[in-house]
Structures are given as structure tokens and as C-alpha cells.
C-alpha positions as CSV (number, residue, x, y, z in Angstrom):
1,M,27.3,-15.8,-24.0
2,K,28.5,-12.3,-24.7
3,K,27.9,-9.7,-27.3
4,K,29.6,-10.5,-30.6
5,L,29.8,-8.8,-34.0
6,H,26.8,-10.0,-35.9
7,Y,27.5,-11.7,-39.2
8,A,25.3,-9.4,-41.3
9,G,26.7,-11.1,-44.4
10,A,25.1,-14.4,-43.4
11,A,21.7,-12.7,-43.2
12,V,22.1,-11.1,-46.6
13,L,23.3,-14.3,-48.3
14,L,20.8,-16.6,-46.7
15,A,17.9,-14.2,-47.4
16,S,18.9,-14.2,-51.0
17,V,18.4,-17.9,-51.4
18,P,15.4,-18.7,-53.6
19,L,12.3,-19.3,-51.5
20,F,11.5,-22.6,-53.2
21,M,14.7,-23.9,-51.6
22,L,13.6,-22.8,-48.1
23,A,10.5,-23.4,-46.1
24,P,9.4,-22.3,-42.6
25,G,10.7,-24.7,-39.9
26,R,8.2,-27.2,-38.6
27,V,6.4,-26.4,-35.4
28,T,7.2,-28.9,-32.7
29,K,5.4,-29.6,-29.4
30,R,8.2,-27.7,-27.6
31,Q,7.6,-24.7,-29.7
32,R,3.9,-24.6,-28.8
33,A,4.5,-25.3,-25.1
34,P,4.2,-22.4,-22.7
35,F,7.0,-21.5,-20.2
36,Q,7.0,-24.4,-17.8
37,N,10.0,-23.7,-15.6
38,V,12.1,-24.5,-18.7
39,N,14.8,-22.1,-17.8
40,F,18.4,-22.8,-18.6
41,A,21.3,-22.6,-16.2
42,H,23.8,-20.4,-18.0
43,R,27.1,-22.3,-18.1
44,G,25.6,-24.6,-15.4
45,L,24.5,-23.9,-11.9
46,H,27.5,-21.9,-10.8
47,S,26.1,-18.7,-9.4
48,R,23.9,-19.9,-6.5
49,D,26.6,-19.3,-3.9
50,K,29.5,-18.3,-6.2
51,S,31.4,-21.5,-5.1
52,V,31.2,-23.6,-8.3
53,P,33.3,-23.0,-11.4
54,E,31.3,-22.1,-14.6
55,N,31.1,-24.7,-17.4
56,S,32.4,-27.4,-15.1
57,L,31.1,-30.9,-14.7
58,E,30.2,-30.0,-11.1
59,A,28.1,-27.0,-12.3
60,F,26.2,-29.1,-14.9
61,E,25.6,-31.9,-12.4
62,L,24.1,-29.5,-9.9
63,A,21.8,-28.0,-12.6
64,S,20.7,-31.4,-13.8
65,R,19.9,-32.6,-10.3
66,A,17.8,-29.5,-9.8
67,G,15.9,-30.2,-13.1
68,Y,17.1,-27.1,-15.0
69,G,18.1,-27.1,-18.6
70,I,21.7,-26.2,-19.2
71,E,23.4,-23.8,-21.6
72,L,27.0,-24.5,-22.5
73,D,29.7,-23.4,-24.9
74,V,31.7,-25.7,-27.2
75,Q,35.2,-25.1,-28.7
76,L,37.6,-27.5,-30.3
77,T,41.1,-28.5,-29.1
78,K,44.2,-28.7,-31.2
79,D,43.5,-32.4,-31.8
80,G,39.8,-31.7,-32.7
81,I,38.1,-32.7,-29.5
82,P,34.9,-30.7,-28.5
83,V,35.5,-29.1,-25.1
84,V,33.2,-27.0,-22.9
85,I,34.6,-23.5,-22.3
86,H,33.1,-20.1,-23.0
87,D,36.2,-18.1,-24.0
88,E,38.3,-18.8,-27.1
89,T,41.3,-18.5,-24.8
90,I,42.0,-20.2,-21.5
91,D,43.4,-17.1,-19.8
92,R,40.4,-16.2,-17.6
93,V,39.7,-19.7,-16.3
94,T,43.1,-21.3,-15.9
95,E,46.5,-20.5,-14.7
96,K,47.9,-20.6,-18.2
97,K,47.4,-18.4,-21.3
98,G,46.6,-19.1,-24.9
99,W,44.0,-20.2,-27.4
100,V,41.9,-23.3,-26.8
101,K,42.6,-24.3,-30.4
102,D,46.4,-24.4,-29.7
103,Y,46.1,-26.9,-26.8
104,T,45.7,-30.6,-27.1
105,L,43.1,-32.2,-24.8
106,K,45.9,-33.8,-22.8
107,K,47.5,-30.5,-22.2
108,L,44.1,-28.9,-21.3
109,K,43.4,-31.7,-18.8
110,E,46.6,-30.8,-16.9
111,L,45.0,-27.4,-16.0
112,T,42.6,-26.6,-13.2
113,V,39.5,-24.4,-13.7
114,L,39.6,-21.2,-11.6
115,K,41.8,-23.0,-9.1
116,N,42.5,-19.9,-6.9
117,K,38.9,-18.7,-6.9
118,F,37.4,-22.1,-6.0
119,P,39.8,-24.0,-3.7
120,E,37.1,-26.5,-2.8
121,Y,36.9,-27.5,-6.5
122,S,40.7,-27.6,-7.0
123,A,40.3,-30.8,-9.1
124,A,37.8,-29.2,-11.6
125,K,38.9,-29.5,-15.2
126,I,37.8,-28.2,-18.5
127,P,35.3,-31.0,-19.5
128,T,34.8,-32.5,-22.9
129,L,31.4,-32.3,-24.4
130,E,31.2,-36.0,-24.2
131,E,31.8,-36.0,-20.5
132,V,29.1,-33.4,-20.0
133,L,26.5,-35.3,-22.0
134,D,27.3,-38.5,-20.2
135,A,26.9,-36.7,-16.9
136,V,23.4,-35.3,-17.6
137,K,21.8,-37.6,-20.1
138,A,20.0,-39.7,-17.4
139,S,18.4,-36.6,-16.0
140,G,16.1,-35.9,-19.0
141,I,17.0,-32.2,-19.1
142,Q,17.4,-30.1,-22.2
143,V,20.8,-28.9,-23.3
144,N,21.5,-25.8,-25.3
145,I,24.8,-26.2,-27.1
146,E,26.3,-22.9,-28.3
147,L,28.7,-23.5,-31.1
148,K,31.5,-21.0,-30.5
149,T,32.3,-20.2,-34.1
150,G,31.9,-16.4,-34.0
151,I,35.6,-15.6,-33.6
152,Y,37.3,-18.8,-34.9
153,W,35.3,-21.2,-37.1
154,Y,36.6,-24.6,-36.1
155,P,36.8,-27.0,-39.0
156,E,34.1,-29.7,-38.8
157,I,32.9,-28.7,-35.3
158,E,29.3,-29.1,-36.3
159,Q,29.8,-32.7,-37.4
160,K,31.9,-33.6,-34.3
161,V,29.3,-32.1,-32.0
162,A,26.4,-33.8,-33.8
163,D,28.1,-37.2,-33.6
164,L,28.6,-36.9,-29.8
165,V,24.9,-35.9,-29.3
166,K,23.8,-38.9,-31.4
167,K,26.2,-41.2,-29.5
168,A,24.6,-40.0,-26.2
169,G,21.1,-40.6,-27.6
170,M,20.1,-37.0,-26.9
171,E,19.1,-35.7,-30.3
172,E,15.6,-34.8,-29.1
173,R,16.8,-32.9,-26.1
174,V,19.5,-30.7,-27.7
175,I,19.1,-27.2,-29.1
176,Y,22.0,-25.8,-31.2
177,S,22.6,-22.1,-31.3
178,S,25.4,-19.8,-32.5
179,F,26.2,-16.2,-33.3
180,N,27.6,-17.5,-36.5
181,H,24.5,-18.3,-38.5
182,Y,26.4,-20.1,-41.2
183,S,27.4,-22.6,-38.5
184,I,23.7,-23.2,-37.7
185,Q,23.0,-23.7,-41.4
186,Q,25.8,-26.3,-41.5
187,M,24.3,-28.1,-38.5
188,K,20.9,-28.1,-40.3
189,K,22.6,-29.8,-43.3
190,I,24.1,-32.5,-41.0
191,V,21.0,-33.0,-38.9
192,P,17.9,-31.6,-40.6
193,E,15.6,-32.5,-37.8
194,A,17.7,-30.8,-35.1
195,E,16.3,-27.9,-33.2
196,T,18.3,-24.8,-33.9
197,A,18.3,-21.1,-33.0
198,Y,20.0,-17.9,-34.0
199,L,21.8,-16.1,-31.3
200,Y,22.1,-12.3,-31.7
201,S,22.3,-9.1,-29.8
202,D,22.3,-6.5,-32.6
203,V,19.1,-5.4,-34.4
204,I,18.4,-7.5,-37.5
205,L,15.8,-6.6,-40.0
206,N,12.9,-9.0,-40.1
207,V,14.8,-11.6,-38.0
208,A,11.8,-13.8,-37.4
209,E,11.1,-14.1,-41.1
210,Y,14.7,-14.6,-41.8
211,A,14.8,-17.5,-39.3
212,K,11.7,-19.1,-40.8
213,N,12.9,-18.8,-44.3
214,T,16.2,-20.5,-43.3
215,K,14.4,-23.4,-41.5
216,V,15.6,-22.3,-38.0
217,D,13.3,-23.1,-35.1
218,G,14.1,-20.3,-32.6
219,L,15.4,-16.9,-31.7
220,H,17.8,-16.3,-28.9
221,P,18.1,-12.6,-28.4
222,A,19.9,-10.7,-25.7
223,V,17.7,-9.4,-22.9
224,Y,18.6,-5.8,-23.6
225,H,17.7,-6.3,-27.2
226,V,14.1,-7.3,-26.5
227,K,13.6,-4.2,-24.5
228,M,13.8,-2.1,-27.7
229,A,10.8,-1.1,-29.8
230,D,8.2,-4.0,-30.0
231,F,10.7,-6.7,-30.8
232,L,9.5,-9.1,-28.0
233,K,5.9,-8.8,-29.2
234,E,7.0,-9.5,-32.8
235,Y,9.1,-12.5,-31.8
236,L,6.4,-14.0,-29.6
237,G,3.9,-13.7,-32.5
238,S,6.2,-15.5,-34.9
239,N,5.5,-19.1,-33.7
240,L,9.2,-19.6,-33.1
241,N,10.8,-20.6,-29.8
242,V,12.0,-17.4,-28.0
243,R,14.7,-17.9,-25.4
244,V,16.2,-14.8,-24.0
245,W,19.8,-14.4,-22.6
246,T,21.3,-13.7,-20.0
247,V,18.4,-12.7,-17.7
248,N,19.6,-12.1,-14.2
249,E,17.4,-9.3,-12.9
250,K,14.2,-10.2,-11.1
251,A,12.1,-7.6,-12.9
252,D,13.3,-8.8,-16.3
253,M,12.5,-12.4,-15.3
254,K,9.0,-11.5,-14.2
255,W,8.3,-9.5,-17.4
256,L,9.5,-12.2,-19.7
257,I,7.8,-15.0,-17.9
258,D,4.5,-13.1,-17.9
259,A,5.0,-12.3,-21.6
260,G,5.2,-16.0,-22.3
261,V,8.7,-16.6,-23.6
262,T,9.7,-20.2,-24.3
263,A,12.5,-20.0,-21.8
264,I,15.1,-17.8,-20.2
265,I,18.8,-18.4,-20.0
266,T,20.0,-17.2,-16.6
267,N,22.7,-17.5,-13.9
268,Y,19.9,-17.7,-11.4
269,P,17.4,-20.4,-12.4
270,D,16.3,-20.8,-8.8
271,M,15.0,-17.2,-8.9
272,A,13.1,-17.8,-12.1
273,V,11.3,-20.8,-10.7
274,Q,10.3,-18.8,-7.6
275,I,8.9,-16.0,-9.8
276,K,7.0,-18.5,-11.9
277,K,5.5,-20.1,-8.7
278,E,4.5,-16.6,-7.4
279,A,2.8,-15.8,-10.6
280,E,0.6,-18.9,-10.4
281,V,-0.7,-18.2,-6.9
């Protein structure tokens, strides 16, 4: 995840919907559960020794074997296949340049992820969402799927992703999030029972109330955002899931774990587990 322009219009439009059409999201067991080492490996477990490419099958398999949840990013190819890659372009992670949406899956599969940076993973490819779900579904971990619709809103991406999650039998283990809150509302129409969360980094007026009124289950604020004012206290008192991103500093991890957030999204889930254990001694 990275900071994006917030869709203020979404908040205004959705907040204007008559309240009889909207009701607070139902509280699930996961919402009531305290932090229980439920931390999410941001783009997979790729930062432990800086030797594994981000958002690769290898990174997700390492995370699932360690028992961590995973956070991943989904875009669509030219031929409409959901693939897991953070950026809207392939420039940073492959030897080629261009928009993901302008490449077919076949053409993307001809490329290697960060080939020069990770020679030992010279065969790593941009995975499809289906490949990732197949690789981790037996592990029982949670998966946070970020719909990357903040810069380019891929047609029917919500339906395509929901279909793959259902095919994998992972409906109860997937959380959908996005900076594009319209995209989350579209997912709620497709799968009303799905767990969803609003991603954001900017200050939004009454964001917890906004989330409840639009039937969204959680808030995913940036770590620097929750350091302002009394936002964290407000969110924790909302009975919504609160998962903070991207938490990589030890002091921030300790503060958030002690505060009782639902989970943190981090490049260093190993560190978060150690902090949690130390707190229980």
C-alpha cells in the first residue's frame, strides 16, 4: 500500500444515502477478538532477509508456512485476469515497462519479478490471484485482498475477484479493502456477507460512523494517521476491526499491540510476534 488521493466524493455521496437504506455492519467473532498474533505480512514474507521478491508466490508461501496472514494487491490484465502486483505499472518489478492493464497474462508470464535483485529467484513470476489462493488455502491463514482501483478502476474486478475467492472456498478468510470506497461498496453488493474495510491515509470526518453507515466492517488507516489527535482511541471504541498499515517500527508495533488493534500490516511480522510474546511475559 502507499498513500493515495482519497476519494472524498465517495464519502460525501455514501453519507448522503438515506439511513433507512443503510445499517451498521454486523459484529463478527473476528471483530470482537483481541490481537492474537493476527498480523499480516505486507505483500508476503519478503523482508526477513531481503532475498524474496514481494507479491510473489514464494513470499506468500513463506508467510503461510509461518502462520501469518497475508496482504496482497490485485490488478487486472488486458484479458481481464486478476494478478497480484502492487503498482499499476510493471516498471519497478520487471525488466519491461508499461501498464499492467496493457499486458495479457501470457505476456506478463514471460517476465521475471525483480530478476536482477533476486538472482536466486530468477524464475519468480507475477502470480495470478488464483495461483496465490491455491497456494495458501490449505494453511488456514487470513488473506487481505486490496482492490487496486484507486488509479484505474478495472471493469468488473470486484466480481472476478469474488468468483475466485468463492472457487477457492475461502470466503470466510478473506478481507477486501481499497482506497476506492466505491469499489468496496460494489463488493458488498456482490457478496453482502464479505468482510470489508476502508483503506485511507488522509483525515476523514467521522470515518467510523461513515464505515458503519455504509455496512463496512473495518478501518485500515495508515500508521502515521493514527498518531494524530485521538484517532486511534476513536477507532478502537467503534467496535470495528482496526488494522493499521504499514507498521515497520518496533515502537509503533508495541504501541499498537498494547492498544489492542485487531491486527497490523507489516513487512516484519516476525518482529510483531516477538513483541506480543514479550508483552505477555
